[in-house]
C-alpha positions in Angstrom: 107.2 189.2 182.4 107.9 191.4 179.4 110.8 190.5 177.0 111.4 194.1 176.0 114.1 195.7 178.0 115.8 192.5 179.0 118.6 190.6 177.4 117.7 188.8 174.2 115.5 185.8 175.0 115.9 182.3 173.4 112.5 181.1 172.4 111.7 177.4 171.7 108.6 176.5 169.7 107.4 172.9 170.1 105.3 171.9 167.1 107.0 174.4 164.7 106.0 172.4 161.6 102.3 173.1 162.4 100.6 176.1 160.7 100.5 178.0 164.0 104.1 177.1 165.0 105.5 178.3 161.7 103.4 181.5 161.7 104.6 182.3 165.3 108.2 181.8 164.3 107.8 184.3 161.4 105.9 186.8 163.6 108.6 186.8 166.3 111.5 187.5 164.0 112.8 191.0 164.5 110.7 191.7 167.6 112.5 193.6 170.4 113.8 191.3 173.1 113.8 188.2 170.9 117.1 186.5 170.3 117.4 183.0 168.8 114.3 181.2 167.8 114.4 177.4 167.8 111.8 175.0 166.5 111.2 171.4 167.4 109.0 168.9 165.6 109.0 165.4 164.3 109.2 166.6 160.7 110.6 169.8 159.1 108.4 172.8 158.5 106.8 173.0 155.1 107.9 176.6 154.3 111.1 178.7 154.7 111.3 180.1 158.2 114.5 182.1 157.6 117.0 182.1 160.5 114.9 179.8 162.7 117.0 176.9 163.9 115.2 173.5 163.5 115.7 170.5 165.7 114.1 167.3 164.6 112.6 165.5 167.6 109.3 164.0 168.7 108.0 165.4 171.9 106.6 161.9 172.7 110.1 160.5 172.8 111.7 160.4 176.3 114.9 161.8 174.7 113.1 165.2 174.6 114.0 165.4 178.4 117.6 165.8 177.3 117.1 167.8 174.2 115.2 170.7 175.7 117.5 171.4 178.7 120.5 171.4 176.3 118.8 174.1 174.1 118.5 176.3 177.2 115.3 178.1 176.3 114.1 181.2 178.2 110.5 180.8 176.8 108.9 177.6 175.5 105.7 177.7 173.4 103.8 174.5 173.0 102.1 174.6 169.6 102.1 170.8 169.3 98.7 170.2 170.8 96.6 168.7 168.0 92.8 169.6 168.2 91.6 167.7 165.1 92.8 164.9 162.8 95.1 166.1 160.0 97.5 164.6 157.4 100.1 162.4 159.2 98.2 162.7 162.5 95.0 160.6 162.3 92.2 160.6 164.8 93.5 157.6 166.7 96.8 159.3 167.3 95.4 162.5 168.8 95.2 161.4 172.4 98.7 159.8 172.2 100.2 163.0 170.8 98.5 165.3 173.2 98.8 163.4 176.4 102.1 161.6 176.1 103.7 164.5 174.2 102.6 167.1 176.7 103.7 165.0 179.7 107.1 164.4 178.1 107.5 168.1 177.2 106.6 169.2 180.7 109.1 166.6 182.2 111.7 168.2 180.0 110.8 171.7 181.3 111.3 170.4 184.8 114.9 169.8 183.9 115.4 173.2 182.4 116.5 175.5 185.2 116.7 178.7 183.1 113.1 178.5 181.8 111.2 181.7 182.5 107.9 181.2 180.7 105.8 178.3 179.3 102.9 179.1 176.9 100.4 176.5 175.6 98.1 176.9 172.6 94.8 175.6 173.9 91.1 175.9 173.0 88.1 177.8 174.3 86.1 174.6 173.7 86.9 173.7 177.3 83.8 175.9 178.1 81.6 173.8 175.9 78.3 175.0 174.3 75.0 174.7 176.1 71.7 176.4 176.5 71.7 178.8 179.4 75.5 179.4 179.2 76.8 182.9 179.9 77.0 185.2 177.0 80.7 185.6 177.5 82.8 183.2 179.5 85.6 184.6 181.7 88.6 182.5 182.4 87.6 181.4 185.9 84.3 179.8 184.6 85.9 176.7 183.1 85.8 174.8 186.4 82.2 175.8 187.1 80.7 173.7 184.3 80.9 170.0 183.7 83.2 168.7 181.0 80.5 167.0 178.9 82.3 165.7 175.8 85.4 163.7 175.2 87.1 166.7 173.6 86.4 168.9 176.6 87.8 166.3 179.0 90.9 166.0 176.9 91.4 169.8 177.1 90.7 169.8 180.8 93.3 167.0 181.3 95.9 169.0 179.4 95.2 172.2 181.3 95.5 170.1 184.5 99.1 169.1 183.5 99.9 172.8 183.0 98.4 173.7 186.4 100.4 171.0 188.1 103.6 172.2 186.5 102.9 175.8 187.5 102.6 174.7 191.2 105.8 172.7 191.0 107.7 175.5 189.3 106.2 178.8 190.6 109.1 180.8 189.2 108.0 179.9 185.7 105.2 182.0 184.2 102.7 179.4 182.8 100.0 180.7 180.4 97.4 178.6 178.6 95.7 180.4 175.7 92.1 179.4 175.0 91.5 180.1 171.3 88.0 180.7 169.9 87.0 179.4 166.5 89.6 180.6 163.9 88.7 181.6 160.4 90.8 182.4 157.4 91.1 181.5 153.7 94.3 179.5 154.1 93.2 177.4 157.1 92.5 173.7 156.8 90.3 173.2 159.8 87.0 171.4 160.3 85.1 174.7 160.5 86.6 176.1 157.3 85.8 172.8 155.6 82.2 173.1 156.9 82.0 176.6 155.3 83.4 175.1 152.0 80.6 172.5 151.6 78.4 173.1 148.5 75.3 173.0 150.6 75.8 173.8 154.3 73.6 171.8 156.8 72.2 173.7 159.8 70.0 172.7 162.7 66.4 173.8 162.3 65.2 176.1 165.0 68.8 177.2 166.0 70.9 180.2 164.9 73.9 180.3 167.2 76.0 183.4 167.9 79.7 182.7 167.0 82.9 184.5 167.9 85.2 184.2 164.8 88.8 184.8 165.4 90.7 186.2 162.3 93.7 184.2 161.4 95.9 187.3 161.7 94.7 187.9 165.2 95.3 184.3 166.2 98.9 184.6 165.2 99.2 188.1 166.7 97.8 187.1 170.0 100.1 184.1 170.3 103.1 186.3 169.5 101.9 188.9 172.0 101.6 186.3 174.8 105.0 185.0 174.0 106.5 188.4 174.3 104.4 189.3 177.4 103.2 186.1 179.1 100.9 186.3 182.1 100.0 183.6 184.6 97.0 181.4 184.1 94.4 180.9 181.3 93.7 183.7 178.7 90.8 183.8 176.3 91.8 184.6 172.8 88.6 185.9 171.3 87.4 188.8 169.2 84.9 191.5 170.2 81.3 190.8 169.5 79.7 187.8 167.7 77.9 187.0 164.5 75.0 184.7 163.9 75.6 181.5 161.8 72.9 182.6 159.4 74.5 185.9 158.7 77.9 184.3 158.2 76.5 181.9 155.7 74.7 184.8 153.9 77.9 186.7 153.7 79.6 183.7 152.2 76.8 183.2 149.7 76.2 179.6 150.8 73.2 177.5 150.0 71.8 176.2 153.3 69.6 173.2 154.2 67.9 173.1 157.6 67.9 169.6 159.2 65.2 168.4 161.6 66.4 166.9 164.9 65.3 163.4 163.8 68.1 163.1 161.1 70.7 165.8 161.9 72.6 163.6 164.3 73.2 161.0 161.6 74.0 163.7 159.0 76.5 165.4 161.4 78.4 162.1 161.9 78.7 161.7 158.1 79.7 165.3 157.7 82.1 165.0 160.6 83.8 162.1 158.8 84.1 164.2 155.6 85.5 167.2 157.5 88.2 165.1 159.3 86.7 165.7 162.7 84.6 162.5 163.2 85.7 162.2 166.9 84.9 165.8 167.5 81.5 166.0 165.8 79.6 166.3 169.1 81.5 169.5 170.1 80.9 170.9 166.6 77.2 169.9 166.8 76.7 171.7 170.1 78.6 174.8 168.9 76.4 175.1 165.8 73.3 174.8 168.0 74.2 177.0 171.0 77.3 179.0 170.0 79.9 180.2 172.5 81.2 183.6 173.6 84.4 184.4 175.6 85.4 187.6 177.4 88.8 189.0 176.1 89.6 191.4 178.9 92.8 189.6 180.0 94.0 189.4 176.4 93.6 193.2 175.9 94.5 194.5 179.3 97.1 192.1 180.6 98.7 190.6 177.6 98.3 193.9 175.8 97.2 192.7 172.4 95.1 195.0 170.3 92.7 193.0 168.1 92.6 193.9 164.4 89.2 192.3 163.6 86.0 191.9 165.5 83.8 188.9 164.7 81.8 190.7 162.0 85.1 192.0 160.4 86.6 188.5 160.4 83.5 187.1 158.8 83.5 189.8 156.1 87.1 189.4 155.3 86.7 185.6 155.0 83.7 186.0 152.8 85.5 188.4 150.4 88.5 186.1 150.2 86.3 183.1 149.4 84.3 185.0 146.8 81.1 185.3 148.7 80.9 189.0 149.6 81.0 191.6 146.8 83.2 194.7 147.4 80.6 197.2 146.2 80.1 198.7 149.7 82.7 199.5 152.4 82.6 197.4 155.5 81.7 199.1 158.8 84.1 196.7 160.4 87.5 197.2 158.7 90.5 195.3 159.7 93.7 197.1 160.7 97.3 195.9 160.7 98.1 193.5 163.4 99.9 195.2 166.3 101.6 193.7 169.3 101.4 196.1 172.2 104.2 195.9 174.7 
């Protein structure tokens, strides 16, 4: 379902006050096929979003089942799924926000007859990180491996809600985007906080391969999927991978290798500092075994052309954070973000 060539579409962004909801609203303005952009959240966005119409509402409130149908969206993008604690959304509220909020939002979509597409901003952490895992997960592999951690189970539960909705409303194109680890100088995420530590702890004997998604590609891919949604899950991941040791060298970080005897305790303490205490197990596994995802569907079906590979994203982050000198040109230059349609 491509928006181009059709009448102007009304797009509703749930969670517009989040970083990704606000960036999506900006990216969609002026795109062919996009008409009115409406944002819903429990608090106003922090920055100016121009002509975006804002509706203050909490997706956990049953009143959302009346608000959404009255707005008559053609496309709804759910950016309100919270993957880690943040200001105003502490750890204890994550499950409540995600589960109750998503269920209420989907119930509202059930009552919206003109809805054509539903897009969710999910996580590639559903695949987990384990020894012996495939080098690159394809979208159909998520059900082949057990959901080991609480975080994985939460993601699986949310994707299950989307799958059930897709079966009940087959005329609606339902797409769940599985984002790899995102990196950028302006992001306030546990991984970015990890890289900002004065001395970065690593696990002795492990050097995982990581796929690092540039912040511009994260927004670009979300916009591309909004303009050209496809059915089912889609991995949002860059080409290639980079080792953790190389990333830390590029960033000029001091590193301390921790033996297995004490790194579990240290990871819990670091997890609390990073604001991801409940998710430390997933981060611990990622920083031991890494994770790779195939991006064929993103490129070929959604039609998004990535601006950065993993190496390029790491180099751009290192330069912006003062770690990488600019004496030599990068063999992995970034290019302007393009949305192919």
